C-alpha positions, 0 to 999 in steps of 0.5 A, a space after each residue: 255593454 261590458 261592465 267595469 268589473 268584467 273588464 278587470 276580470 278579463 285582464 286578470 285571467 292572464 295577468 293576475 297582478 293587474 293594476 285595477 286602479 288604472 283600469 277603473 280610472 280610465 273606464 270611469 273617465 272615458 265613460 264620463 267624457 263621452 257622456 251621451 254621445 251616440 254612434 251611427 248605430 244608435 249605441 252609446 259612443 262609449 261602447 266603441 272604446 270598450 269593445 276596442 279594449 275587449 279586442 286587446 284583452 283577447 291579445 293578452 295586452 297589458 293594462 296600460 294598453 287597455 287603458 289607452 284603448 279606453 281613452 283613445 277617442 277622448 282628446 279627438 271627440 270630447 272636451 278632454 285635453 292632453 294636459 288633463 290626461 297627462 295629469 291623471 294618467 301620466 305623460 307616457 299615456 298622454 303621448 299614446 292617446 295624442 298619437 292616436 288622435 293625430 291619426 284620426 283623419 286617416 280613417 276617412 281621407 279621400 286625397 292620396 297625399 293626405 292619406 300618405 301623410 297620415 300613414 307617415 304619422 302612423 308608422 312614426 308613432 308605431 316606431 316609438 311605441 308599438 301599442 299605438 299600432 295595436 290600439 289603432 288596429 283594434 279600433 279599425 277592427 271594431 269599426 269594420 265590424 260595425 260598418 253596416 251602420 255607416 253611409 254607403 259612400 263611407 263604407 266603400 272608402 273605409 273598406 278600401 283603405 282597410 284592404 290597402 293599408 290596415 290589413 297588410 300592415 297587420 300581416 306585416 306585424 305578424 297579426 294573421 288572425 286580425 289580418 284575415 278578419 279585416 280582409 274578410 269584412 273589407 272584401 264583403 263591402 268592396 265586392 259583395 257579389 264575389 264575397 257571396 259566391 265564394 262564401 257559398 261555395 266554400 260552405 258547400 265544399 266544407 259540407 261535402 268534405 266534412 267526413 274526409 277532414 275528420 278521417 285525416 285528423 284521426 289518421 294524423 293523430 294516430 300517427 303521432 301517438 305511434 311516434 310518442 309525439 304530443 300533438 294537437 291536430 286541427 283542420 282549417 279552411 282558407 278564408 274567402 278573400 284568400 281564395 278569391 285573390 288566389 283564383 284571380 291572380 292565377 286564373 284558377 277555378 275552385 276545382 284547381 285549388 289544392 289548399 282550400 283545406 289544411 291542417 295545423 299540427 301544434 307540438 311542444 318543442 322545435 325538436 317535435 316539429 322535425 320529428 312530426 315532419 319525419 313521421 309524416 314524410 316516411 308515411 305519405 309521399 311529399 308533393 315536390 316543391 311544396 316544402 318550406 321551412 320557416 323555422 330555420 328561416 323565419 319570415 320578416 314578420 317573425 312567422 315560424 312554421 314548417 309547411 309541407 304538402 303530402 298525398 294523404 290517406 285518401 290519395 288527395 293532397 293535404 297541406 300541413 303546417 307544423 309549429 310549436 305553441 309559442 310559434 302558433 301564438 306569434 302566428 296569430 298575434 304577431 308583435 302583440 305576442 312579444 309582450 314582455 312585462 318589465 317595469 321601466 321605471 316602477 310607475 304605479 300606473 302600469 304605463 312602464 310596461 313595454 313591448 320588445 322591439 327586437 323582432 323582425 317586424 320591427 326591423 322592417 318598420 325601422 327600414 320603412 322609417 329610414 325611407 321617411 328620412 330620405 325625403 320622398 314625397 308623400 305619394 311616392 312613400 305611400 306607393 313604396 310602403 304598399 309595395 312592401 306591405 303586399 309582397 310575399 318573400 324569397 330568401 337569398 344570401 350574400 357570398 358571405 352567407 348574410 340572409 336577405 329577405 326580399 319580396 317575391 319577384 325581386 331582382 338582383 337590383 332589389 338585392 343590391 339596394 337591400 344590402 345598401 343604397 350605395 351597393 344599389 347605386 353602383 351595381 352594374 351586374 350580378 352573379 347568381 349562384 356563381 353565374 353572371 345573370 341579367 339584372 332583370 333575373 327573378 330571384 328564387 329562394 336560396 339563391 346566392 347573389 354577388 353584386 358587381 359594382 362600378 363607381 362610374 355607374 349611375 342607376 338608369 331611370 328605367 330600373 324603376 320599372 324593373 324593381 319591386 321593392 319600395 326601397 329600390 324604387 325610392 333610391 333609383 328615383 333619388 339617384 335620377 333626380 340627383 343626376 338631373 340636378 347635377 346636369 342642370 347645375 353644370 349648365 347653370 355654372 356655364 351660363 353664369 360663367 358666360 354672364 360674368 365674362 360679358 360683364 368683365 367679371 370672374 365667376 367663382 362659386 364662392 361669390 354666390 355664398 354671401 347672396 344665397 338669402 337674396 336669391 332665396 336658395 339654400 345652397 350654391 348647387 341650388 342656385 346653379 340648378 335653378 339657373 340651368 332649369 331657367 327658373 332663375 335668370 343669370 341677370 338676377 344672380 349678377 344683380 345679387 352679386 353686384 348690386 350696381 350691375 346694369 344689363 345693357 342688352 337690347 330688346 326689340 321695341 316693336 314687330 316691325 323691328 324684328 329683322 334688326 331685333 333678331 341679330 341684336 338679340 343673338 348678339 346680346 345673348 353672347 353669340 359670336 355669329 348672326 343669322 346667315 343671309 340676314 346680316 354680316 356673320 363670322 366665318 363659319 370655321 371660327 371657334 366659338 369658345 364661349 359657347 356651351 358644347 352640345 353632343 346630343 341627347 345622350 350627353 351630360 346636359 339636359 338637352 332635347 331637339 326642336 320638332 324639326 330637329 338639328 344636325 351637326 353642321 347646322 348653326 344652332 342656338 339653345 333656348 332655355 325651357 324652364 324646368 326641362 332644360 335646353 331645346 336646340 333649334 337650327 338658326 334658320 328656324 322660324 320658331 325662334 321668333 317666339 323668343 324674340 323678346 326673351 333674350 335671357 333664354 338664348 344660349 350660345 351652343 356649339 356642336 362637340 361631337 365625340 367621334 368614338 360614340 356614333 350618334 344619329 341626330 333628328 331632322 324633318 323632311 317633306 317629300 312629295 311622291 307620285 301617288 302610285 303603288 310602290 312609291 313608299 317602298 322606293 322612298 324607304 329603300 333610298 333612306 335605308 341604302 343611305 344608312 339613315 333611319 325613319 323615326 316617324 312618317 305621316 301623310 300630310 295631304 293626299 291628292 289624286 296624283 301626289 301624296 305629301 308626307 312628313 318624315 322624321 329622320 335620324 342622320 349622322 350630320 348635315 352632309 349626310 342629310 343633304 346627300 339623302 335629299 339629293 338622292 330622294 329628288 333623283 328617285 323616279 317616285 319623288 316629285 320633290 324633297 326638302 328639309 323642313 325648318 319649323 
């Protein structure tokens, strides 16, 4: 176990003016608090925070971060309190330690929602101080290094969580070295067979190519000497998880992988990077399509480097990365390499040292935090954040030259939402490089994208399955919810208008304001939407606005009164008609001004049809289905009997067909056909010749001579349906054809 003085010496190597007193105090305090606690391995528990601190010294972190690493488990696992740490080390360090304590449950969660909530806490804590992330990742890395000592069930859960969240998060923050080690250990536990196979094969390939690698290193070094470029050339081997993921994603064999080995060229200046590139490309041929300049266009995690692939000295492909020493440091340590040691308040404990937030990695984090504020549910947030974490990038431009970084596979819709949520919500088309292209077009590096907008646009829900960015998915989901809420709100307003009219009252939205607390709703729109969804009865709203209001509608008392009850209920529900053939009814042509107009499933109300369907020309009634909207039934449907004792759910509705927008409507028919070859074809021919459409068809009963089938059709109106039934009956293959009403 590392001694006190050894820890201080580690920090002194890169920070000579280290605050020794802070490190010594944190070391002694943590050791005393953890006392005789043991880890699963049997080692003293204090060895864990000490190893976490050691990992952070490798990143050259300041003494305040090292001290937080020593203390990070004290509040969670010992008798230490936040107040005690504030008193001994200052409130800022106390806040960091408590921030890590709140995240402790993230280690072993099993419920998706709980995991998502804890990820929220992690990102929020990081946004306040990136040192929370650095300590948390170092903590996870040491736990992964000692995962063998954990019970088997926990091993797999921790490894999967590491692969899902921590490794990609480290990558997003530019900490490539840590990401690779986390992935490799997690891979070993998640898929041990694949890990052993890939590792063994890589070792075999390395042994076979050792001489070639040395030759290429020498050839490159000689080339740079010739051009007076001070460069360090080092070969590197692709990590097992990276190899396995590429083989699996692209269905490649080991022999087809061209980048198992690569070479890193580290030079002094940016100018030297391009000089080295010129020397390489004028000596060996470049492989087309394998050049990327991340110096002029850095990745979102601040990674900068030139990537190129050449046909090397021995006529084999050689992948090269060219970067400066500073770029190399950032590539390895990410946000940790952006440490700037500036005293923010002259604190003696060293906690005033901060890390710059002016990085691309932080820009990504800020965008993610913005999504938190949008109020997504935890599961959506977890899904969207994982989408952001795992994706590689393409770089596109607005017509004004603004650079937009997107995940690979992104579409113009993703681009629009990356520019601004309003741009995405009003997007109706896109020009890519000056040409109008489909919104599903996959964008490529360097594309210039111009978004065509319309204020009348509402993003279709289907877009959610097309986009790849979490921001776009979350925004589309919100827009869809808002559109549905608007539909329910409009329906609720109509229902309340009719309810107030029956009571000889005038409905205004303002009349709901004083009674919001009685209805347990936060605003007027919430009340209207609840009424529209059937979650709040119109009578309850009436009673809230007018406490003396009495509902005088009649409900049938017993099944034997059903016939009389049906007509009473329909009248009580505000209908201006009764059941045809059962009681006197109004003339069919009499306008029903109080009825809610229904156009169809494409209208502006949350409407669906009963299984047997309904078509213009039918007398119809609407039944409010809580949470799903209105279901439309033909008035003669026996299924309506199930709602006899629920008059508050009956809605008077009428057809309001827009002749400009032709739409078919559902109807169900039963056809009894002669059991002979060609009968089904004859029926289909009659349907097609009548400009109708078969939606579904099922065989209900088959006998030696006849087959009975149920057909769900789509027709224009009642006349169209009757004409079709008449022609089916006249067909020689059909014994009977009739409409099914439930």
